[in-house]
MILUM-552519 format. One record per residue (C-alpha): x, y, z; residue in three letters. Coordinates in steps of 0.25 Angstrom, whole numbers, padded with zeros to 4 digits, always signed. Example, Ala and Ser with C-alpha at 12.3 -4.5 7.8 and 13.67 -1.06 7.14 Angstrom:
// MILUM-552519
+0049-0018+0031ALA/+0055-0004+0029SER/
***
This chain:
// MILUM-552519
+0075+0517+0478MET/+0086+0514+0467LYS/+0097+0521+0475LEU/+0093+0513+0488ARG/+0094+0500+0479ILE/+0107+0504+0474THR/+0113+0507+0488LEU/+0107+0494+0493SER/+0114+0486+0482ALA/+0127+0493+0484ILE/+0126+0490+0499ALA/+0123+0476+0496ALA/+0135+0475+0486ALA/+0144+0481+0497VAL/+0140+0471+0507LEU/+0142+0460+0497ALA/+0156+0465+0494GLY/+0153+0467+0479CYS/+0156+0482+0478VAL/+0168+0484+0487SER/+0175+0471+0482THR/+0177+0474+0467SER/+0189+0479+0460ASN/+0187+0489+0449THR/+0193+0488+0435SER/+0203+0499+0439ASN/+0207+0491+0452ASP/+0209+0479+0444ILE/+0217+0487+0433GLN/+0226+0493+0444ALA/+0229+0480+0450ALA/+0232+0474+0436TYR/+0241+0486+0433ASN/+0249+0485+0446SER/+0256+0473+0440ILE/+0269+0479+0434ASN/+0283+0476+0429GLU/+0291+0483+0439THR/+0285+0475+0451GLN/+0286+0462+0443LEU/+0300+0464+0440ALA/+0304+0466+0454GLU/+0297+0453+0458HIS/+0305+0446+0447ILE/+0318+0452+0450LYS/+0317+0449+0465THR/+0312+0434+0463LEU/+0322+0431+0453ALA/+0334+0438+0460SER/+0346+0430+0464ASP/+0342+0432+0478GLU/+0330+0423+0476PHE/+0340+0412+0471GLU/+0331+0406+0460GLY/+0319+0404+0469ARG/+0321+0389+0471ALA/+0311+0382+0480PRO/+0316+0380+0495SER/+0327+0390+0493SER/+0331+0404+0498LYS/+0324+0409+0485GLY/+0311+0403+0489GLU/+0312+0410+0503GLU/+0314+0423+0496LEU/+0303+0421+0485THR/+0293+0417+0496LEU/+0297+0429+0504ALA/+0295+0438+0492TYR/+0282+0433+0489LEU/+0277+0434+0503THR/+0282+0448+0504LYS/+0274+0453+0492HIS/+0261+0445+0494PHE/+0260+0450+0508LYS/+0262+0464+0504ALA/+0251+0462+0494LEU/+0242+0458+0504GLY/+0241+0443+0501TYR/+0238+0433+0511GLU/+0245+0419+0513PRO/+0239+0409+0504GLY/+0241+0397+0512ASN/+0235+0400+0525GLY/+0244+0409+0533ASP/+0256+0406+0523SER/+0260+0411+0510PHE/+0267+0398+0508PHE/+0264+0383+0504GLN/+0274+0373+0508GLU/+0279+0365+0496VAL/+0288+0353+0502PRO/+0299+0351+0491LEU/+0310+0341+0490VAL/+0322+0345+0481SER/+0330+0334+0474ILE/+0343+0339+0468GLU/+0350+0329+0459ALA/+0365+0328+0459ASP/+0370+0333+0446SER/+0381+0322+0446ASP/+0373+0312+0438MET/+0374+0305+0425GLU/+0363+0299+0417LEU/+0369+0286+0410VAL/+0361+0280+0398ILE/+0367+0271+0388GLY/+0381+0272+0394GLY/+0382+0287+0393LYS/+0381+0297+0405ALA/+0373+0309+0403TYR/+0376+0322+0410GLN/+0368+0329+0420TYR/+0362+0342+0415LYS/+0369+0342+0402LYS/+0362+0330+0396GLU/+0352+0326+0407MET/+0346+0330+0420VAL/+0341+0319+0430MET/+0335+0319+0443GLY/+0325+0313+0452THR/+0311+0316+0457GLY/+0313+0306+0469ARG/+0316+0312+0482ILE/+0329+0303+0483SER/+0344+0306+0484GLU/+0347+0295+0474LEU/+0339+0290+0462GLU/+0344+0283+0450SER/+0341+0275+0438ILE/+0350+0263+0434ASN/+0351+0257+0420ASN/+0336+0261+0419SER/+0330+0257+0405GLU/+0326+0268+0397MET/+0313+0270+0389VAL/+0308+0282+0380PHE/+0293+0285+0384VAL/+0291+0296+0374GLY/+0285+0308+0381TYR/+0283+0300+0394GLY/+0268+0302+0394VAL/+0256+0294+0399ASN/+0244+0303+0395ALA/+0231+0294+0394PRO/+0223+0306+0390GLU/+0231+0308+0377TYR/+0232+0293+0375GLY/+0247+0293+0377TRP/+0256+0284+0386ASN/+0271+0283+0383ASP/+0272+0273+0394TYR/+0261+0263+0389GLU/+0266+0249+0390GLY/+0279+0253+0396LEU/+0285+0249+0409ASP/+0296+0259+0413VAL/+0298+0255+0427LYS/+0313+0257+0431GLY/+0315+0263+0417LYS/+0319+0277+0413THR/+0309+0284+0403VAL/+0314+0294+0393VAL/+0304+0304+0388MET/+0302+0316+0379LEU/+0298+0330+0385VAL/+0284+0336+0382ASN/+0273+0328+0376ASP/+0269+0323+0362PRO/+0261+0335+0359GLY/+0273+0343+0358PHE/+0280+0334+0349ALA/+0269+0333+0339THR/+0262+0346+0341LYS/+0249+0338+0338ASP/+0238+0345+0346PRO/+0231+0332+0347SER/+0243+0325+0355MET/+0243+0329+0369PHE/+0241+0345+0368THR/+0250+0347+0356GLY/+0262+0356+0358GLU/+0257+0360+0371ALA/+0263+0352+0382MET/+0254+0344+0391THR/+0258+0340+0405TYR/+0263+0326+0399TYR/+0275+0334+0393GLY/+0280+0339+0406ARG/+0292+0333+0412TRP/+0285+0332+0426THR/+0275+0323+0420TYR/+0285+0314+0412LYS/+0292+0311+0425TYR/+0279+0309+0433GLU/+0274+0299+0422GLU/+0288+0291+0421ALA/+0287+0290+0437SER/+0272+0285+0436ARG/+0277+0274+0425GLN/+0288+0269+0435GLY/+0300+0274+0427ALA/+0314+0275+0434ALA/+0319+0287+0426GLY/+0313+0297+0417ALA/+0320+0306+0407ILE/+0314+0317+0399ILE/+0321+0321+0386ILE/+0323+0336+0385HIS/+0320+0343+0372GLU/+0319+0358+0373THR/+0307+0361+0364ALA/+0297+0350+0371PRO/+0303+0354+0385ALA/+0301+0369+0382SER/+0315+0371+0389TYR/+0330+0368+0386PRO/+0338+0358+0393TRP/+0344+0369+0402SER/+0331+0369+0409VAL/+0332+0355+0412VAL/+0346+0357+0417GLU/+0342+0368+0426ASN/+0328+0364+0431SER/+0330+0349+0433TRP/+0344+0350+0440SER/+0346+0355+0454GLY/+0336+0354+0465GLU/+0323+0348+0460GLN/+0311+0350+0469PHE/+0299+0340+0472GLY/+0289+0337+0482PHE/+0292+0330+0495GLN/+0285+0317+0494LYS/+0284+0305+0503GLU/+0287+0295+0492ASN/+0299+0304+0488LYS/+0295+0304+0474ASN/+0299+0289+0473MET/+0288+0287+0463ASP/+0295+0296+0453ARG/+0306+0291+0443VAL/+0319+0289+0449ALA/+0326+0298+0439VAL/+0320+0309+0430GLU/+0327+0319+0421GLY/+0330+0324+0407TRP/+0340+0322+0396VAL/+0343+0331+0384THR/+0338+0327+0370VAL/+0352+0325+0365ASP/+0354+0314+0376VAL/+0340+0308+0373ALA/+0344+0307+0358LYS/+0357+0300+0362GLU/+0349+0290+0371LEU/+0339+0287+0360PHE/+0350+0284+0350GLU/+0357+0274+0360LYS/+0343+0267+0362ALA/+0342+0265+0347GLY/+0331+0276+0346LEU/+0330+0289+0339ASN/+0326+0300+0348PHE/+0318+0308+0337GLU/+0311+0295+0333ASP/+0306+0291+0346VAL/+0302+0306+0350LYS/+0293+0306+0338LYS/+0287+0293+0342LYS/+0284+0298+0356ALA/+0276+0309+0350ALA/+0267+0301+0342GLN/+0262+0292+0353GLY/+0265+0285+0366ALA/+0279+0280+0365TYR/+0290+0273+0372HIS/+0302+0265+0368VAL/+0314+0258+0376ASP/+0327+0265+0374MET/+0335+0252+0371GLY/+0345+0248+0382ASP/+0347+0262+0387LEU/+0347+0263+0402THR/+0348+0276+0411ALA/+0356+0277+0424SER/+0357+0289+0433VAL/+0359+0292+0448THR/+0352+0304+0454VAL/+0358+0309+0467LYS/+0349+0320+0473SER/+0349+0329+0485LYS/+0336+0329+0492ILE/+0331+0341+0500LYS/+0317+0344+0505THR/+0311+0358+0507SER/+0299+0366+0507THR/+0296+0377+0497SER/+0284+0385+0496TYR/+0272+0390+0487ASN/+0268+0404+0490PHE/+0254+0408+0491ILE/+0247+0421+0494ALA/+0232+0425+0492THR/+0224+0438+0491LEU/+0210+0433+0496PRO/+0198+0435+0487GLY/+0187+0445+0492SER/+0176+0436+0488LYS/+0180+0422+0486LYS/+0193+0421+0494PRO/+0193+0405+0493GLU/+0194+0406+0478GLU/+0208+0408+0473HIS/+0215+0413+0460ILE/+0229+0407+0461VAL/+0241+0414+0454TYR/+0254+0405+0454SER/+0268+0407+0450ALA/+0281+0399+0455HIS/+0291+0406+0463TRP/+0302+0396+0461ASP/+0314+0394+0451HIS/+0326+0386+0451LEU/+0335+0392+0461GLY/+0350+0391+0461ILE/+0359+0381+0454ASP/+0372+0381+0461LYS/+0379+0371+0452ASN/+0376+0381+0440ARG/+0388+0390+0435LYS/+0385+0404+0434GLY/+0371+0409+0438ASP/+0365+0399+0447GLN/+0352+0406+0450ILE/+0339+0403+0443TYR/+0332+0416+0446ASN/+0319+0412+0439GLY/+0315+0426+0435ALA/+0306+0423+0424HIS/+0302+0409+0430ASP/+0296+0413+0439ASN/+0300+0426+0446ALA/+0291+0432+0436THR/+0279+0424+0439GLY/+0281+0426+0454THR/+0283+0441+0453GLY/+0271+0441+0444GLY/+0263+0434+0455MET/+0266+0445+0465ILE/+0262+0456+0454GLU/+0248+0449+0452VAL/+0246+0448+0467ALA/+0249+0463+0469GLU/+0239+0466+0458ALA/+0228+0458+0466PHE/+0232+0465+0479ALA/+0230+0479+0472LYS/+0215+0476+0470LEU/+0207+0484+0479PRO/+0198+0472+0481THR/+0203+0458+0481ARG/+0198+0449+0470PRO/+0186+0440+0473ASP/+0194+0427+0474ARG/+0208+0425+0481SER/+0220+0428+0473ILE/+0232+0418+0477THR/+0246+0418+0472PHE/+0254+0405+0473LEU/+0269+0405+0470ALA/+0274+0391+0470VAL/+0287+0384+0472THR/+0295+0374+0464ALA/+0288+0376+0450GLU/+0302+0374+0444GLU/+0302+0360+0450GLN/+0289+0355+0443GLY/+0278+0364+0448LEU/+0280+0359+0463LEU/+0275+0371+0470GLY/+0262+0372+0462SER/+0260+0356+0462LYS/+0261+0357+0477PHE/+0251+0368+0478TYR/+0242+0360+0469ALA/+0243+0348+0478ASN/+0241+0355+0491THR/+0234+0368+0486PRO/+0232+0380+0496VAL/+0220+0384+0488ILE/+0212+0372+0484PRO/+0209+0371+0469ALA/+0194+0373+0471LYS/+0197+0387+0477GLN/+0208+0390+0466THR/+0201+0397+0455VAL/+0212+0399+0445ALA/+0228+0399+0444ASN/+0236+0409+0436ILE/+0251+0406+0435ASN/+0263+0415+0433MET/+0276+0408+0428ASP/+0287+0415+0420SER/+0280+0428+0416LEU/+0281+0436+0403ASN/+0294+0443+0402LEU/+0293+0447+0387LEU/+0285+0459+0387GLY/+0270+0462+0384LYS/+0263+0453+0374VAL/+0250+0453+0366LYS/+0246+0439+0371ASP/+0247+0430+0384ILE/+0251+0416+0383SER/+0243+0406+0391VAL/+0250+0393+0394VAL/+0239+0381+0393GLY/+0229+0390+0386ILE/+0215+0385+0385GLY/+0215+0378+0398LYS/+0206+0387+0407SER/+0197+0399+0406SER/+0208+0407+0412LEU/+0213+0409+0398ASP/+0200+0417+0395GLU/+0202+0426+0407MET/+0217+0428+0403LEU/+0212+0432+0389ALA/+0203+0443+0395ASP/+0213+0449+0403ALA/+0224+0448+0392ALA/+0214+0456+0383LYS/+0214+0468+0392ALA/+0230+0468+0389GLN/+0227+0467+0374GLY/+0233+0453+0375ARG/+0227+0439+0370VAL/+0229+0425+0376VAL/+0238+0416+0368SER/+0242+0401+0370GLY/+0253+0395+0376ASP/+0266+0399+0369PRO/+0274+0386+0372ARG/+0263+0375+0374PRO/+0274+0365+0372ALA/+0280+0369+0385SER/+0268+0364+0393GLY/+0268+0377+0401GLY/+0254+0374+0407TYR/+0260+0362+0415TYR/+0273+0369+0419ARG/+0269+0380+0429SER/+0262+0381+0442ASP/+0248+0383+0436HIS/+0248+0368+0432PHE/+0246+0364+0447ALA/+0233+0373+0447PHE/+0228+0367+0434ALA/+0230+0353+0440ASN/+0222+0357+0452MET/+0211+0361+0442GLY/+0213+0376+0443VAL/+0213+0384+0430PRO/+0227+0389+0429ALA/+0232+0400+0420MET/+0247+0401+0415TYR/+0249+0412+0405ALA/+0259+0423+0402GLY/+0266+0430+0391GLY/+0263+0429+0377GLY/+0269+0428+0363THR/+0266+0441+0356GLU/+0274+0453+0360ALA/+0266+0466+0362LEU/+0276+0474+0353ASP/+0289+0473+0345GLU/+0298+0478+0356ALA/+0292+0467+0365THR/+0293+0457+0354ALA/+0308+0460+0353ASN/+0310+0460+0368TYR/+0303+0446+0369ARG/+0312+0440+0359LYS/+0325+0444+0366LYS/+0319+0441+0380MET/+0313+0427+0376SER/+0327+0422+0373LEU/+0332+0426+0387VAL/+0320+0420+0394LEU/+0320+0407+0386ARG/+0335+0404+0390GLY/+0333+0407+0404CYS/+0321+0398+0408TYR/+0326+0390+0420HIS/+0340+0397+0419GLN/+0348+0407+0428PRO/+0345+0417+0418CYS/+0331+0418+0421ASP/+0333+0431+0429ARG/+0326+0444+0430TYR/+0330+0454+0419ARG/+0327+0469+0418ASP/+0324+0468+0404GLU/+0312+0459+0406TRP/+0299+0465+0401ASP/+0289+0462+0411LEU/+0277+0469+0405SER/+0272+0456+0399GLY/+0273+0449+0413ALA/+0265+0461+0419VAL/+0254+0459+0408GLN/+0253+0445+0411ASP/+0252+0447+0426LEU/+0241+0457+0424GLN/+0233+0447+0416LEU/+0235+0436+0427PHE/+0230+0447+0438PHE/+0218+0450+0429GLN/+0215+0435+0427VAL/+0216+0432+0441GLY/+0207+0444+0445TYR/+0197+0440+0435ASP/+0197+0425+0440VAL/+0195+0430+0454SER/+0183+0438+0451GLN/+0175+0430+0441GLN/+0164+0420+0446ALA/+0169+0408+0438GLU/+0182+0401+0440TRP/+0191+0398+0428PRO/+0189+0385+0422THR/+0197+0374+0414TRP/+0194+0373+0399LYS/+0189+0361+0393ALA/+0201+0353+0388GLY/+0210+0357+0399ALA/+0216+0346+0407GLU/+0213+0352+0420PHE/+0200+0354+0428LYS/+0195+0358+0441ARG/+0196+0347+0451LYS/
***
């Protein structure tokens, strides 16, 4: 009787799909171990090669990148993620400001790139500000939840607002002010231009300082000059300020002195509470001539359908784009973008292959989304969030990969925006198996949680994880290597020297990719969906 019951139970289980549709621990481990340095290196080398021309949106580099992704995901058995297509169209417009411009303030002309970078977000061939009154608006923040409004009682219509980068928490390091040293979205340059536009300003100028910006002036030179991409809109972005840009801190100090103000004094006041002050009789004038070109770029999306709940998706994301070619630059003109983000794009293929090696597909669908135009202000992921292929209510979680660890194995794994969702605990469990622990954001002041493509998912209400690397080297040899390579990487952010190097130690990147695979697999199998933690600014919609 006992044997018959057992056989009946087995038969019922087979009919229910419970016996033949589970992976053993050995199956999962084999898939996990399939992620390796050799394959990852080949992906990075190819994607960051000169042939791919820096992977700018709407370029030959994009065509090659999309073909490369399609080839590999098809070979792995993935299905098109957008109906019968691997692509989602992203209508873009490029606005390329003529470098022959001067910003004239107080009778002095400031030079493009050397002292300032100006442009426009309007889809217009000619925009200007002429003798526009200038007003300093502190951090340019209007944040009711923090009781802070730098624009309170101020009419800036037709004026040019000047503001500091980052937010007051960074300056004070006071955890009770905003989020202390950790940047909020209010500290991002995107927000500052958006708010200036809402206030009706004619121009918006951000003062660059390396520490609060988290990058040197050279990044402003390279990232905000040349083609700037945006969305094609019916209103041609005419609701934005006419001119927006940056000035160096040395220029700012000179301007404040001309206005009868001390830069350091007003900077301190701006951090103590909502603050603004007129800049005397200073006015700003600049004419921006632009070439306008519309184009279509593409997000890439591929899916491995789930075996039990195919309508529910875990989405991995990475941006495939970089800065392309600067033909006006002397010497090396190609921004190969090896670290940022050929590593994440190549890593995505590695994780996808690991899932494909499982004898039985995960319960939930595994989807990979490689987005365009991240370097232009997260445009590809923003477009996806506004017109999602997979609705938020069917998106269980997001795991983002951007600029993987090239500094060797570490004892910890850093989580950007730690404490926001239950994914942290799942990552900690997976890290424990590697003998690692979860650590906090190593650079909270840079506002990393608002600077990559997972942010779009968070705004959709989807718990999103952005992690990688760590701060504690595994051994002394790795620590010595980290010191040397850190200097190289730091100087190559958004520079032509961000190219593949044979001396890179990708073992740490492989560790992280294995964790991302494990967390994604665990999420795909567990009954409950990940959740936001109390206090996180995001929630399911």
